[in-house]
N, C-alpha and C positions, 0 to 999 in steps of 0.2 A: 392313779395313773402308774404304769414302770415303763422307761424306757431306757433302753440297753443301744449303746455304742457300738462297733466293731471296738475289736482290740488292736493294736501295735504294739509293736518292739524299740524300743529303746535303747544305742548302746551307750548305757550309762546304766553301773551299778546300784541296788534299789536302794540303795541307803543318801545316794547323792537326791537320785528321783525325789525318793519323798522327802530331803531337806529343802528342795525349792517347790514341791506343790504343798510345805508349808507355809508358805510367804505369799501375800496377797496379789504384789507385783508381781510376781509368775506371772499368775494371769493374763493378764497385758499379753502377753505373746502366743498365751492359746488363742485368743480372743478372735474372731472374725477382725481383717486389718481395719476394716472402717469403723468398730465400736468405738464408742468415744468412752473411754473407761478412767473411771477417778479409784486411786487407794487411798483411805479411811487413813489407816494404819498397817499395822505388817497382818494384819487376821482380817480386814474388811477394804471391801471395795466396791465399786457399782459400776456400770458398765450403761449401753444405752444405743442400740441397734433400731436404723430405720425400720419406725410404723409400730416400733415398740414402746412400750414403759417402760424406766429407767429399770433396769434390776439390779436390787443392791444383796448382796452375799459377805457371810462373816466362817468364818474358816471357825465350827463346834467341835468338832472331836474328832482324833488322831491317833488310831492305833499303828504302834511301831511299824515304820516299813510295808505297810500293808495297808491303811485306808486314810483316805482323810474325806470330812463329809465338810459337804459346805452347805450352811441355812440360810433360806431367806431369811433377809434382815428386816423386816417390815412387812409392805404390801400386804396385797387384800389374800394372797393366795398361800398357803404354807406351802414350802416344799425343800428337797434336799437332791443336790449336787452330790456323789459319790465316786471318790477315786479311787477304783482299787488298781494294786501295783501286787506282779507275782514275782517270783525272784526268779530266773531262767541263764543259767551260768554268770555270766558275768552282766547280761542287759536285764531289762525289767518291763515286761509286760505289762502295758497299760490299759485301760476299760475304763470308760464311766456312764454311769445310771443316772437315770432322773426320778425320783419319788415323790409324786405328788398327789393333798384329794382336790380331783376337780369333778365338776360336774360332765354332763356331757355332752351339752355344746362348749363349754371351754374347752376340751377333750378333744371336737373336731377344727378347733378354730386353734389350735397350737399343739398338738402333735405331729406333723409338719416341719413347722418352724424349729420347732423344742429338737427334733430330729436332727434334721440340716443342721445344725447349733454343734449335740455330742459330733456329732463327725465332722465338724471343723476342729473342734477344743480335742477331739484324739488328731486328727491328721497335722496340724501342730502340734502335737508332742517333740515333733524331734528336734524343736529351735529351746529344749527347754535347757 
């Protein structure tokens, strides 16, 4: 299953945005305010939202100034969150994509909450 957020423009150079997104503690600012966030180190973190299990992520791949890939760190469902960056003059366009191997029943259960989470992440991008 693949889900994509809308995109947003941040008034920061791509190099600065990329630098922030490669550090786990930055994601605390992007998650919903009610998320229970815990940073393990500079590349790993976890969070819990009401009614959901703890989601652990680690920054696995970085494509310089273009993409940061976070992967599930444990859990039963392998997935990736891909943060895509595009330079627009002195600003940066950001979009988040979810890719996961989910069965049909699981897709029906998580599609709406996941879409909401992606939109929250992108909506909080100005907090970078």
